[in-house]
One Martini backbone bead per residue (centre of mass of N, CA, C, O) as a GRO file, in nm:
protein
  173
    1UNK     BB    1   4.037   4.694   6.006
    2UNK     BB    2   4.063   4.762   5.696
    3UNK     BB    3   3.943   4.655   5.392
    4UNK     BB    4   4.198   4.676   5.217
    5UNK     BB    5   4.384   4.516   5.401
    6UNK     BB    6   4.220   4.260   5.404
    7UNK     BB    7   4.228   4.207   5.103
    8UNK     BB    8   4.540   4.198   5.070
    9UNK     BB    9   4.590   3.963   5.267
   10UNK     BB   10   4.402   3.758   5.123
   11UNK     BB   11   4.538   3.781   4.849
   12UNK     BB   12   4.815   3.684   4.932
   13UNK     BB   13   4.717   3.405   5.016
   14UNK     BB   14   4.585   3.318   4.738
   15UNK     BB   15   4.844   3.369   4.557
   16UNK     BB   16   5.026   3.152   4.747
   17UNK     BB   17   4.831   2.922   4.627
   18UNK     BB   18   4.706   2.607   4.498
   19UNK     BB   19   4.514   2.565   4.733
   20UNK     BB   20   4.296   2.652   4.963
   21UNK     BB   21   4.474   2.557   5.237
   22UNK     BB   22   4.766   2.677   5.166
   23UNK     BB   23   4.686   2.971   5.292
   24UNK     BB   24   4.672   2.934   5.603
   25UNK     BB   25   4.951   3.037   5.713
   26UNK     BB   26   4.912   3.330   5.624
   27UNK     BB   27   4.653   3.392   5.775
   28UNK     BB   28   4.753   3.319   6.054
   29UNK     BB   29   4.986   3.520   6.073
   30UNK     BB   30   4.837   3.789   5.997
   31UNK     BB   31   4.556   3.760   6.185
   32UNK     BB   32   4.650   3.608   6.454
   33UNK     BB   33   4.947   3.683   6.530
   34UNK     BB   34   4.999   3.986   6.440
   35UNK     BB   35   4.694   4.138   6.452
   36UNK     BB   36   4.462   4.007   6.630
   37UNK     BB   37   4.158   3.971   6.456
   38UNK     BB   38   4.189   3.653   6.504
   39UNK     BB   39   4.107   3.347   6.609
   40UNK     BB   40   4.158   3.020   6.627
   41UNK     BB   41   3.857   2.945   6.635
   42UNK     BB   42   3.770   3.109   6.386
   43UNK     BB   43   3.954   2.962   6.190
   44UNK     BB   44   3.839   2.682   6.239
   45UNK     BB   45   3.550   2.755   6.159
   46UNK     BB   46   3.611   2.841   5.870
   47UNK     BB   47   3.719   2.568   5.776
   48UNK     BB   48   3.472   2.397   5.853
   49UNK     BB   49   3.268   2.547   5.675
   50UNK     BB   50   3.412   2.494   5.403
   51UNK     BB   51   3.408   2.177   5.430
   52UNK     BB   52   3.079   2.158   5.463
   53UNK     BB   53   3.073   2.290   5.187
   54UNK     BB   54   3.025   2.354   4.882
   55UNK     BB   55   3.324   2.393   4.713
   56UNK     BB   56   3.587   2.559   4.768
   57UNK     BB   57   3.837   2.556   5.005
   58UNK     BB   58   3.893   2.879   4.991
   59UNK     BB   59   3.620   2.982   5.128
   60UNK     BB   60   3.728   3.060   5.415
   61UNK     BB   61   3.793   3.366   5.354
   62UNK     BB   62   3.504   3.462   5.391
   63UNK     BB   63   3.479   3.392   5.691
   64UNK     BB   64   3.717   3.556   5.784
   65UNK     BB   65   3.607   3.828   5.690
   66UNK     BB   66   3.359   3.817   5.872
   67UNK     BB   67   3.507   3.800   6.150
   68UNK     BB   68   3.655   4.078   6.108
   69UNK     BB   69   3.404   4.266   5.919
   70UNK     BB   70   3.174   4.114   5.826
   71UNK     BB   71   3.016   4.159   5.535
   72UNK     BB   72   3.246   4.326   5.411
   73UNK     BB   73   3.462   4.108   5.466
   74UNK     BB   74   3.331   3.887   5.293
   75UNK     BB   75   3.364   4.039   5.029
   76UNK     BB   76   3.673   4.055   5.041
   77UNK     BB   77   3.714   3.748   5.043
   78UNK     BB   78   3.577   3.695   4.771
   79UNK     BB   79   3.764   3.875   4.602
   80UNK     BB   80   4.030   3.733   4.684
   81UNK     BB   81   3.943   3.453   4.565
   82UNK     BB   82   3.891   3.555   4.249
   83UNK     BB   83   4.138   3.714   4.145
   84UNK     BB   84   4.337   3.483   4.049
   85UNK     BB   85   4.156   3.390   3.810
   86UNK     BB   86   4.212   3.656   3.642
   87UNK     BB   87   4.538   3.620   3.647
   88UNK     BB   88   4.592   3.324   3.523
   89UNK     BB   89   4.546   3.346   3.219
   90UNK     BB   90   4.803   3.505   3.132
   91UNK     BB   91   5.002   3.312   3.272
   92UNK     BB   92   4.933   3.052   3.113
   93UNK     BB   93   5.005   3.166   2.838
   94UNK     BB   94   5.302   3.214   2.905
   95UNK     BB   95   5.372   2.917   3.015
   96UNK     BB   96   5.276   2.743   2.769
   97UNK     BB   97   5.540   2.809   2.599
   98UNK     BB   98   5.725   2.669   2.865
   99UNK     BB   99   5.653   2.358   2.954
  100UNK     BB  100   5.954   2.216   2.877
  101UNK     BB  101   6.098   2.351   3.104
  102UNK     BB  102   6.292   2.233   3.362
  103UNK     BB  103   6.287   2.481   3.549
  104UNK     BB  104   5.981   2.506   3.572
  105UNK     BB  105   5.926   2.221   3.683
  106UNK     BB  106   6.104   2.256   3.937
  107UNK     BB  107   5.952   2.499   4.054
  108UNK     BB  108   5.679   2.360   4.085
  109UNK     BB  109   5.775   2.139   4.279
  110UNK     BB  110   5.881   2.328   4.501
  111UNK     BB  111   5.613   2.476   4.558
  112UNK     BB  112   5.451   2.225   4.633
  113UNK     BB  113   5.626   2.143   4.877
  114UNK     BB  114   5.596   2.409   5.030
  115UNK     BB  115   5.287   2.395   5.060
  116UNK     BB  116   5.284   2.135   5.225
  117UNK     BB  117   5.451   2.248   5.462
  118UNK     BB  118   5.256   2.480   5.533
  119UNK     BB  119   5.012   2.305   5.596
  120UNK     BB  120   5.141   2.154   5.830
  121UNK     BB  121   5.214   2.404   6.002
  122UNK     BB  122   4.910   2.505   6.024
  123UNK     BB  123   4.775   2.240   6.147
  124UNK     BB  124   4.895   2.221   6.431
  125UNK     BB  125   4.743   2.450   6.587
  126UNK     BB  126   4.461   2.347   6.508
  127UNK     BB  127   4.487   2.069   6.641
  128UNK     BB  128   4.538   2.163   6.932
  129UNK     BB  129   4.252   2.303   6.948
  130UNK     BB  130   4.069   2.044   6.856
  131UNK     BB  131   4.242   1.830   7.022
  132UNK     BB  132   4.113   1.740   7.362
  133UNK     BB  133   4.128   1.418   7.332
  134UNK     BB  134   4.186   1.088   7.292
  135UNK     BB  135   3.943   1.040   7.106
  136UNK     BB  136   4.007   1.263   6.897
  137UNK     BB  137   4.284   1.152   6.825
  138UNK     BB  138   4.184   0.877   6.720
  139UNK     BB  139   4.000   0.987   6.499
  140UNK     BB  140   4.216   1.145   6.344
  141UNK     BB  141   4.406   0.907   6.288
  142UNK     BB  142   4.202   0.724   6.144
  143UNK     BB  143   4.136   0.924   5.918
  144UNK     BB  144   4.418   0.944   5.799
  145UNK     BB  145   4.452   0.647   5.731
  146UNK     BB  146   4.210   0.621   5.543
  147UNK     BB  147   4.302   0.842   5.339
  148UNK     BB  148   4.579   0.704   5.263
  149UNK     BB  149   4.483   0.396   5.200
  150UNK     BB  150   4.238   0.509   5.055
  151UNK     BB  151   3.967   0.629   4.816
  152UNK     BB  152   3.798   0.775   5.002
  153UNK     BB  153   3.592   1.010   5.052
  154UNK     BB  154   3.603   1.278   5.258
  155UNK     BB  155   3.306   1.299   5.336
  156UNK     BB  156   3.288   1.012   5.467
  157UNK     BB  157   3.504   1.049   5.680
  158UNK     BB  158   3.376   1.291   5.823
  159UNK     BB  159   3.103   1.159   5.885
  160UNK     BB  160   3.214   0.921   6.052
  161UNK     BB  161   3.367   1.090   6.262
  162UNK     BB  162   3.117   1.240   6.365
  163UNK     BB  163   2.958   0.992   6.454
  164UNK     BB  164   3.164   0.885   6.656
  165UNK     BB  165   3.172   1.142   6.830
  166UNK     BB  166   2.871   1.134   6.911
  167UNK     BB  167   2.873   0.857   7.046
  168UNK     BB  168   3.089   0.919   7.259
  169UNK     BB  169   2.941   1.158   7.386
  170UNK     BB  170   2.687   0.996   7.468
  171UNK     BB  171   2.842   0.791   7.654
  172UNK     BB  172   2.964   1.019   7.852
  173UNK     BB  173   2.670   1.141   7.950
   0.00000   0.00000   0.00000
């Protein structure tokens, strides 16, 4: 895959998302399913690396770029990630004049719901690849419940889930 195509595909993904991981379905479809230049495991690894490091959630596109084309691909991923920030300023200025328009508010709600649905659809194949035992399923379910019911920071939930996973793995060995 050439670098310009990679940049444009990752830019399309970042332009169509409100938060970092809502671009995941687009990346999955374009690079894993259609073009087959990225594996499910590499995409999972990219997401895990982005979640484990400080910074924006959308940082995973840099890892995706690296897996597809090495360092040059990582640069394309970085450029694709920052390009929307440069485009949003004129757009916000334009929309700021129309913030009380009920049609605009309805459109924003619809796009937000669509992004949530896309994130759910993209997370299912990733979950199938990552959850390989009943213990991992129980850890994932418990983590989801804790995140929904409490206001505990995601970092602590992930750290506790990792610790429980390591303890279970040590007991199985």
